[in-house]
C-alpha positions as CSV (number, residue, x, y, z in Angstrom):
1,M,13.0,14.9,29.4
2,E,12.3,11.5,28.2
3,E,14.0,10.4,24.8
4,K,11.7,9.0,22.5
5,T,12.0,5.3,21.7
6,K,13.5,4.3,18.3
7,P,10.5,2.7,15.9
8,S,11.1,-1.2,16.2
9,E,11.7,-2.9,13.0
10,I,9.3,-5.3,11.5
11,A,10.4,-6.4,8.1
12,R,13.3,-6.7,6.4
13,L,14.6,-7.4,3.0
14,E,18.7,-7.7,2.9
15,N,20.2,-8.3,-0.5
16,A,16.9,-9.7,-2.1
17,Y,16.9,-11.2,-5.7
18,V,14.1,-12.9,-7.6
19,Y,14.4,-14.3,-11.0
20,F,11.2,-15.3,-13.2
21,N,12.5,-16.9,-16.6
22,Q,16.1,-16.0,-16.0
23,S,15.5,-12.6,-16.0
24,A,15.6,-10.4,-12.6
25,V,12.7,-8.6,-11.4
26,L,14.4,-7.6,-8.1
27,E,18.1,-7.3,-7.7
28,D,20.1,-6.6,-4.5
29,V,16.8,-5.0,-3.1
30,S,17.4,-4.3,0.3
31,I,15.1,-2.1,2.7
32,S,14.0,-2.2,6.3
33,I,10.0,-0.9,7.3
34,K,9.1,0.0,10.5
35,E,6.8,0.1,13.0
36,N,4.0,3.2,12.1
37,S,6.2,4.1,8.7
38,F,3.8,5.6,6.0
39,I,6.1,4.2,2.6
40,A,5.2,4.8,-0.9
41,V,6.8,2.7,-3.4
42,I,6.7,4.0,-6.8
43,G,8.7,3.3,-10.0
44,P,7.6,1.8,-13.4
45,N,5.7,-1.4,-14.7
46,G,7.6,-4.0,-14.1
47,G,9.7,-2.7,-12.2
48,G,9.1,-5.3,-9.1
49,K,6.7,-3.3,-6.9
50,T,4.0,-6.2,-6.6
51,T,6.6,-9.0,-6.5
52,L,8.1,-7.0,-3.9
53,L,5.2,-6.9,-1.3
54,K,4.9,-10.5,-2.6
55,V,8.0,-11.9,-1.2
56,I,7.1,-9.9,2.3
57,L,3.8,-12.1,2.4
58,G,5.7,-15.2,1.4
59,L,4.1,-15.7,-1.7
60,V,7.2,-15.5,-3.5
61,K,10.1,-16.7,-1.9
62,P,13.6,-15.0,-3.1
63,D,16.3,-17.1,-5.2
64,K,18.7,-15.2,-3.0
65,G,19.0,-12.7,0.0
66,T,16.8,-12.8,3.2
67,V,13.4,-11.7,4.5
68,T,12.2,-11.5,7.9
69,V,8.7,-10.4,8.7
70,F,8.2,-9.5,12.5
71,G,11.7,-11.9,13.5
72,K,10.1,-15.0,11.7
73,K,9.7,-16.2,8.3
74,P,7.6,-14.3,5.8
75,M,4.8,-17.8,6.0
76,E,5.0,-17.4,9.8
77,G,4.8,-13.6,10.5
78,K,2.3,-12.7,7.5
79,K,-1.2,-13.7,10.2
80,E,0.2,-9.8,11.4
81,I,0.1,-8.4,7.5
82,G,-3.2,-7.1,6.0
83,Y,-3.6,-7.8,2.0
84,L,-5.0,-5.3,-0.5
85,P,-4.0,-6.8,-3.8
86,Q,-4.0,-4.5,-7.2
87,Y,-6.4,-7.4,-8.6
88,K,-9.3,-8.9,-6.4
89,P,-11.0,-12.1,-8.0
90,I,-14.8,-11.4,-7.3
91,N,-17.9,-12.3,-9.0
92,I,-19.9,-8.9,-8.1
93,T,-23.0,-10.7,-9.2
94,F,-22.7,-13.2,-6.5
95,P,-25.1,-12.7,-3.5
96,I,-22.9,-12.0,-0.9
97,S,-23.2,-9.2,1.8
98,V,-20.4,-6.4,2.5
99,Y,-20.8,-7.6,5.7
100,D,-19.6,-10.9,4.3
101,V,-17.0,-10.1,2.4
102,V,-15.1,-8.4,5.2
103,L,-15.7,-11.2,7.7
104,E,-13.8,-13.2,4.6
105,G,-10.6,-11.1,6.1
106,R,-11.1,-13.1,9.8
107,Y,-11.1,-17.2,8.0
108,S,-9.1,-19.6,10.0
109,G,-10.1,-22.8,8.7
110,A,-12.8,-24.4,7.0
111,F,-13.6,-26.4,10.2
112,K,-13.6,-22.8,12.3
113,R,-16.1,-21.1,13.3
114,Y,-16.8,-17.1,13.1
115,T,-16.2,-15.7,17.0
116,K,-17.8,-12.9,19.0
117,E,-14.3,-11.8,18.5
118,D,-14.4,-11.7,14.6
119,K,-17.5,-9.9,14.3
120,E,-16.9,-7.4,16.3
121,A,-13.2,-7.1,14.2
122,V,-15.3,-6.9,11.1
123,E,-18.2,-3.9,12.8
124,E,-15.1,-2.2,13.6
125,A,-13.0,-1.8,10.4
126,L,-16.8,-1.1,8.6
127,D,-16.4,1.5,10.6
128,T,-12.8,2.5,9.8
129,V,-13.5,2.5,6.2
130,E,-17.1,4.7,6.8
131,M,-18.9,1.8,5.4
132,L,-20.5,0.6,8.2
133,P,-24.2,1.6,6.9
134,Y,-23.9,0.0,3.6
135,K,-23.2,-3.5,5.8
136,N,-26.1,-5.4,4.5
137,R,-25.9,-4.4,1.0
138,Q,-24.9,-6.7,-1.9
139,I,-21.3,-6.3,-3.0
140,G,-22.3,-5.4,-6.7
141,R,-24.3,-2.7,-5.8
142,L,-21.5,-0.2,-4.4
143,S,-19.8,2.3,-6.7
144,G,-15.9,1.0,-7.1
145,G,-14.4,3.3,-4.9
146,Q,-17.0,2.0,-2.0
147,M,-15.8,-1.5,-3.4
148,Q,-12.0,-0.2,-2.5
149,R,-13.2,1.1,1.2
150,V,-14.5,-2.5,1.8
151,F,-11.6,-4.6,0.5
152,L,-9.3,-2.5,2.4
153,A,-12.0,-3.0,5.5
154,R,-11.2,-6.6,4.5
155,A,-7.6,-6.4,5.3
156,L,-8.4,-4.5,8.2
157,A,-10.3,-6.9,9.8
158,R,-6.8,-9.2,10.5
159,K,-6.0,-6.2,12.7
160,P,-2.6,-6.3,11.2
161,K,0.7,-4.3,12.2
162,L,1.5,-4.1,8.5
163,L,-0.4,-3.1,5.5
164,L,0.5,-3.9,2.0
165,L,-1.8,-2.2,-0.4
166,D,-1.0,-2.8,-4.0
167,E,-2.5,0.5,-6.7
168,P,-5.6,0.7,-4.4
169,T,-6.6,4.0,-5.9
170,A,-5.9,3.1,-10.0
171,S,-9.7,3.1,-10.2
172,M,-10.7,6.1,-8.4
173,D,-11.6,9.4,-9.4
174,P,-9.5,11.9,-7.6
175,D,-12.0,12.7,-5.2
176,T,-12.4,9.4,-4.0
177,Q,-8.8,9.1,-4.2
178,T,-8.3,11.7,-1.7
179,K,-10.7,10.6,1.2
180,F,-9.0,7.4,0.9
181,Y,-5.5,8.7,1.5
182,K,-6.6,10.2,4.2
183,M,-8.2,7.4,5.7
184,L,-4.7,5.9,5.0
185,M,-3.2,8.6,7.2
186,N,-5.4,7.9,10.3
187,L,-4.6,4.2,9.6
188,K,-0.9,5.0,10.5
189,E,-1.5,5.5,13.7
190,K,-2.1,2.0,14.4
191,M,0.2,-0.1,12.0
192,A,3.2,-0.1,9.5
193,V,1.6,1.0,5.9
194,L,3.5,0.0,2.5
195,F,1.3,1.6,-0.6
196,V,2.5,0.7,-4.4
197,T,1.2,2.9,-6.5
198,H,1.6,5.2,-9.6
199,D,0.5,8.8,-8.3
200,V,3.4,10.7,-8.2
201,G,1.5,13.5,-6.7
202,A,0.0,11.3,-3.5
203,V,3.2,10.2,-2.8
204,S,4.1,14.1,-2.8
205,T,1.5,15.3,-0.7
206,Y,1.1,12.3,1.8
207,F,3.5,10.2,2.1
208,E,6.6,10.7,4.7
209,E,8.9,7.5,3.2
210,I,9.2,7.0,-0.7
211,A,11.1,3.3,-2.3
212,C,11.6,4.3,-5.9
213,L,11.6,1.1,-7.3
214,N,13.2,-0.1,-10.9
215,R,14.9,-4.0,-9.8
216,R,16.7,-1.9,-7.9
217,L,16.3,0.1,-5.1
218,F,17.3,3.4,-5.7
219,Y,15.8,4.8,-2.4
220,H,14.5,4.1,0.6
221,G,13.8,7.9,2.7
222,P,12.3,11.0,3.5
223,G,10.2,12.2,0.4
224,T,11.5,15.7,0.4
225,E,14.9,14.2,-0.4
226,A,13.5,11.6,-3.1
227,W,13.1,13.9,-6.2
228,G,16.4,12.9,-8.4
229,K,16.3,9.2,-7.2
230,L,12.6,9.4,-8.3
231,E,13.4,10.5,-12.0
232,E,16.8,8.1,-12.2
233,S,14.6,5.0,-11.3
234,Y,12.2,5.7,-14.4
235,G,15.0,7.2,-16.4
236,C,13.1,10.1,-17.2
237,P,12.1,13.3,-16.1
238,V,8.8,12.8,-13.7
239,D,6.0,16.1,-12.9
240,F,4.6,15.9,-9.4
241,I,1.7,17.5,-9.9
242,Q,0.7,18.3,-5.7
243,H,-3.2,17.0,-4.3
244,T,-4.8,19.9,-2.9
245,A,-8.1,21.2,-2.7
246,H,-7.4,24.0,-5.3
247,H,-3.7,24.3,-6.6
248,K,-1.4,22.3,-8.5
249,V,2.2,22.6,-8.8
250,L,4.6,21.5,-11.2
251,H,8.2,20.2,-10.2
252,E,11.2,21.7,-11.8
253,H,13.2,19.5,-13.9
254,K,17.4,20.3,-14.7
255,D,18.3,20.7,-18.3
256,H,14.9,20.4,-19.2
257,E,12.7,23.4,-20.7
258,H,11.2,25.2,-17.4
259,H,7.5,24.0,-16.7
260,E,5.5,27.2,-15.6
261,E,1.6,26.8,-14.3
262,E,-0.5,29.1,-12.8
263,E,-2.3,28.2,-9.9
264,K,-5.4,27.2,-11.0
265,N,-8.9,24.9,-9.5
266,V,-8.7,21.5,-10.3
């Protein structure tokens, strides 16, 4: 019987420190991301989650420590990264189509023309996020959930091996969030996914690995073993609400009043 090949490492931070105005935003953070990983990064506001993504992208250089992305410096390896930022500066009244927004993901210089390969990548990305029928629609005529899928398609058009997402479901309703998470679960067969979120329920339902970050990395490993460390990183008890079609379950906390909730329709 053949042994399974261990997934190779695609990104690593070792003992990384980042300071803003002499205050530590990341403190002695070490993390390894392997191919086809499906990792949620969770922690309180101001805990350094967005900074972690920017360090991997090479947009923020650590004051101490080392970072490698695909065995290179981040600025050299970022060509194989797709990034969906938390805030997307786009004028929704501007007359640009869904197709052209996604085509921006293939931009490679002011004097380079888009190729047939670029256009095929755009069509494939739109099809992946189920937005191909809307390719000629003006971006401002989409719902919030549809627009987010278009921005995801723009990140996917790069054909990345690592996908970084910063709070992409924050403005979505629960049904749209569920569809978005399921879409990501399909993507993990092709790439590693690192997903910053405050949605603890989604973490408990969908993600294989969890990184608990509050300046320091409190935990990185299987989700089933993360709950105590997650509470430690937040500094308080955390309720885990499971994302399922019909039920929700609250996690019990030691040394706190026992919470009971009957199964109910959401």
